[in-house]
C-alpha positions in Angstrom: -6.6 24.1 -7.7 -5.4 22.3 -4.5 -8.2 20.5 -2.6 -9.2 21.8 0.8 -8.8 19.0 3.3 -10.5 18.3 6.6 -9.4 15.8 9.3 -12.2 13.5 8.1 -11.5 13.7 4.4 -7.7 13.3 4.8 -8.1 10.3 7.2 -10.1 8.5 4.5 -6.9 8.5 2.3 -4.7 6.9 5.0 -3.7 3.3 5.5 -2.6 3.3 9.1 0.4 0.9 9.4 2.6 -1.1 11.7 5.1 -3.4 10.1 7.8 -3.7 12.8 8.8 -7.4 13.4 8.6 -6.9 17.2 5.1 -5.2 17.2 3.1 -6.7 20.0 -0.6 -7.7 20.2 -1.2 -4.6 22.3 0.3 -2.4 19.7 -1.8 -3.9 17.0 -4.9 -3.4 19.1 -3.9 0.2 19.6 -3.4 0.6 15.8 -7.0 -0.6 15.3 -8.3 1.7 18.0 -6.5 4.7 16.4 -8.0 3.7 13.0 -11.5 3.6 14.6 -11.0 6.9 16.4 -9.8 8.8 13.3 -11.7 7.1 10.5 -8.7 5.9 8.5 -9.3 4.0 5.3 -7.5 0.9 6.5 -5.0 -0.7 8.8 -2.1 -2.3 7.0 -0.3 -5.1 8.8 1.9 -8.2 8.5 -0.2 -11.3 7.6 0.0 -12.8 11.1 -2.1 -10.0 12.5 -4.9 -10.1 10.0 -7.3 -12.3 12.0 -6.9 -10.0 15.1 -7.5 -6.8 13.1 -10.5 -8.4 11.3 -12.0 -9.0 14.8 -11.1 -5.6 16.1 -12.6 -3.8 13.1 -15.6 -6.1 12.3 -18.2 -3.5 13.3 -16.6 -0.7 11.2 -16.0 0.1 7.5 -12.2 0.2 8.0 -10.5 -2.3 5.7 -7.8 -4.7 6.9 -4.9 -4.6 4.4 -2.3 -7.4 4.5 1.2 -7.2 2.9 2.3 -10.0 0.6 5.9 -11.0 -0.3 7.0 -8.3 2.1 9.4 -6.5 2.1 11.7 -8.0 -0.5 9.3 -9.3 -3.2 11.6 -12.3 -3.7 9.2 -15.1 -2.7 8.2 -17.7 -5.3 5.1 -16.6 -7.1 3.1 -19.6 -5.8 4.1 -18.7 -2.2 2.9 -15.1 -2.8 -0.4 -16.4 -4.2 -1.0 -18.7 -1.3 -0.1 -15.9 1.2 -2.7 -13.7 -0.6 -5.4 -16.4 -0.6 -4.9 -17.1 3.1 -4.9 -13.4 4.1 -8.2 -12.8 2.3 -9.7 -16.0 3.9 -8.7 -14.6 7.3 -10.3 -11.2 6.7 -8.1 -9.0 4.6 -10.0 -6.8 2.2 -7.0 -5.4 0.4 -3.5 -6.7 -0.3 -0.2 -4.8 -0.8 2.3 -7.0 -2.7 5.9 -6.3 -3.5 6.7 -7.0 -7.2 9.6 -9.3 -8.2 12.3 -6.7 -8.1 15.0 -9.0 -9.3 13.0 -9.8 -12.4 12.4 -6.1 -12.9 16.1 -5.2 -12.7 16.8 -8.0 -15.1 14.3 -6.6 -17.6 12.1 -9.7 -17.3 8.8 -7.9 -17.4 6.9 -11.0 -18.3 7.8 -12.6 -14.9 6.9 -9.3 -13.1 3.5 -9.2 -14.8 2.8 -12.9 -14.2 3.8 -12.6 -10.5 1.4 -9.8 -10.0 -1.4 -11.5 -11.9 -1.1 -14.6 -9.7 -1.7 -12.6 -6.6 -4.5 -10.7 -8.2 -6.2 -14.0 -9.1 -5.7 -15.4 -5.6 -7.1 -12.2 -4.1 -10.4 -12.6 -5.7 -12.4 -9.4 -5.2 -9.8 -7.9 -2.8 -8.0 -5.0 -4.5 -4.2 -5.5 -4.9 -1.7 -2.7 -4.7 1.6 -3.6 -6.5 4.6 -2.1 -4.6 7.3 -0.9 -7.0 9.9 0.0 -4.5 10.8 3.0 -6.6 14.1 3.7 -4.8 15.6 0.8 -6.7 14.2 1.5 -10.1 15.2 3.9 -12.9 12.4 6.1 -14.3 12.2 3.8 -17.3 11.8 0.8 -15.0 9.1 2.6 -13.0 7.1 3.1 -16.2 7.5 -0.5 -17.2 6.5 -1.7 -13.8 3.4 0.4 -13.9 2.4 -1.0 -17.2 3.0 -4.6 -15.9 0.8 -3.8 -12.9 -2.0 -2.5 -15.1 -1.9 -5.5 -17.4 -1.9 -7.9 -14.5 -5.1 -6.4 -13.0 -3.7 -4.6 -10.0 -6.0 -1.9 -8.5 -3.1 0.4 -7.4 0.6 0.9 -7.8 2.3 1.7 -4.6 5.7 3.5 -4.3 7.5 1.9 -1.5 7.7 -0.6 1.4 9.4 1.7 3.8 12.2 -0.8 4.1 14.2 0.3 1.1 16.8 3.0 0.7 14.1 5.6 0.2 10.4 6.2 0.4 7.8 8.1 -1.6 8.7 11.2 -3.5 6.4 13.7 -5.2 8.5 13.3 -8.3 7.8 9.6 -8.5 4.1 10.1 -7.8 3.9 12.6 -10.7 5.8 10.2 -13.0 3.5 7.4 -12.1 0.4 9.5 -12.6 1.7 10.6 -16.0 2.2 7.0 -16.9 -1.0 5.5 -15.6 -3.5 8.3 -16.1 -6.8 7.2 -14.7 -6.3 3.5 -15.5 -5.1 2.7 -11.9 -4.9 4.3 -8.5 -1.7 5.3 -6.7 -0.6 4.8 -3.1 2.3 6.8 -1.8 4.2 5.4 1.2 7.5 5.5 3.0 8.6 8.4 5.0 5.3 10.2 5.3 5.3 11.7 8.8 3.5 15.0 8.7 0.6 16.9 7.2 3.0 18.6 4.8 4.3 15.2 3.6 0.8 13.9 3.0 -0.5 16.9 1.1 2.6 17.0 -1.1 1.8 13.4 -2.2 -1.9 14.0 -2.7 -1.2 17.1 -4.7 1.2 15.1 -6.9 -1.5 12.6 -7.7 -1.7 10.0 -5.0 -5.1 8.5 -4.1 -4.0 6.7 -0.9 -1.2 7.2 1.7 0.5 4.6 3.8 2.0 5.8 7.0 2.6 4.8 10.6 2.2 8.5 11.5 -1.5 8.8 10.5 -2.6 10.2 13.9 0.1 12.9 13.7 -0.8 13.7 10.1 -4.5 14.3 10.7 -4.1 16.0 14.1 -3.0 19.2 12.3 -6.4 19.7 10.7 -9.9 20.7 12.1 -12.7 18.2 12.1 
């Protein structure tokens, strides 16, 4: 039976995001203000903005989430690990990392797994979400990527960066949920702009949502 959502309960599933390269300090401050006003789970930002967000949200329970190896996933593993370590040191409580997509498409799942594991280790207690970028993967590759993320110790698998050729789909979320069961959580992101989009992903099995339209999504619901 579908869950009945309120503005408050839906907000707690949303990572409120700004990833634009030209985002200004004022826009990041506004992102944090919107997160405070709506009670979002997290703000998700490029690593440069982590210290500012950590200061802006220091008196709240809202998590600062930093992206790692974003958006291509093609950085050397050691660079991803150091990026993760620095982000946590500067105040990030969660990390969203892009898997090594080239290795995935080459069928080199050992490298994919080791890449994720290095970031998980560097993150310490901060949960890591492994971004699959599902638009580039076959269903079989999505399944293998999920298994690699689980073996490597990721806390979530995430569908998309929002920079690929497509974003989250309910079909992909259902496939991921069927694959992972309750072993790992799921974050759907990319192209979620309305309440309808959000509920479709949650009903399909997502636990968290990534969107730059969080305010619009929750505004359609009562308190």
